[in-house]
N, C-alpha and C positions, 0 to 999 in steps of 0.2 A: 519555329512552329507556333509558339505561344503568341507571337505578334500577329501572325495571320489569323489565329483564332480570335484575338481581340478585335481585329477589323471586322470579321464576319459576325461575331457576337454583337458588336455595336450596331450593325445593321439590323439584326433581329430585334435588338432591344429598343431601337428608336423608330421602328416602322420604316426603315430605309430612308430616313431624312437625309437628303443628299449633302447638305452642308455638314451635318454631324459626322456622317460616314467619311466624307472627304477629309475633315479635320483629324478624325481618328486615324484614318489611313496614313496621313502625312506624318503624324507623330510616331506611329508604329513603324513606318518605313524608315524614318530617320534613326530610330533605335536599332532596327535590324542592320542598317548600313554601318552604324557605329560598331556594332558587335562584329560584323564581318570584317570591317577594317582592322579592328583590334586583333582578331584571330589571324588575319593574313599577315599582320606584323609579328606573329609568333608569340603574342601575349595571351595569357589566360583571361577568362572573364573575371570581372572585378565586382565588389559589392555595389559599385555605381551602376553596373549593368542590371543587377537585381533590383535596385531602387527604381530604375527606369521601367522595368517590367511591372513593378507594383504600381507605378504611376499610370501605366497604360491600362492596367486592370481597373483601377479606380475611374479612369476616364470612360471606358466602355460601360462599366456598371452604372455610372452616373446617368445614363440614358433612362434607366427604369423610373427613378423618381421624377426626372425632368419631363420626359415625353409621355410616360404612362401613368404618372402619379401612383406608381405601384411600390409603396414603401415596405410592404410586408415581404415580398419576394426579394427586394433590395436588401433588407435586413438579413434574410436567409443567406444570400450570397456573401455578404460581408462577414457574417458569423462563420461561414464555411472557410473563408480565406483567413480569418483570424486564427481559427483552430489549426488550419494547415500551416500558418506561419509559425505557430509554436513548435510544431514538429520539425519544420524546415530549419528553424533556428537551433533546435536541439539535435540536429543531424549527427554531429561529431560524438555527442554523448550517447546517442542511440546506435553507435557503430555503423553508421551509414544507412540505417533504416528510416531516418527522419524524412528523407526525400520521398521514399515510397509511401510513407504514411501521409505526407502532404498531399500526394495525388489521390489517395483514398478519401481524404476529407473533402476533395473537390467534387465528389459524386453528388452530394446534396446541392452544391452550387449549380451544377448542370441541371438538376431537377428544377430549382427555383427559376433559372433563366428560361428554360423551356416552358415552364408553367406560365411565366409572365408573357413570353412571346406568343403563346397560343391564345391569349385573351384579346 
């Protein structure tokens, strides 16, 4: 689901620039196929899958400063993901609550993305 979100968020962030959306979709679809292939092989997700997801997030968010020159909302999104990453990394020490906290920290990221896309 996150890779589909990255594709559509990138469209909103870049004013549906066809080249950027196509490149973003290609990268995200390759990541999705890799994950599906891994799971069909009976293997669990790996840290490499998580790093691919982080890369896809940085790819779609890069549209804000590049296409919109919107550095303020870009900073807000990146800060939200950094705080979320701290919780995600501490998931084991938080007895499994880190993942949920990670998602709560993304509420501001959604606000910054929508605010940028609406201008």
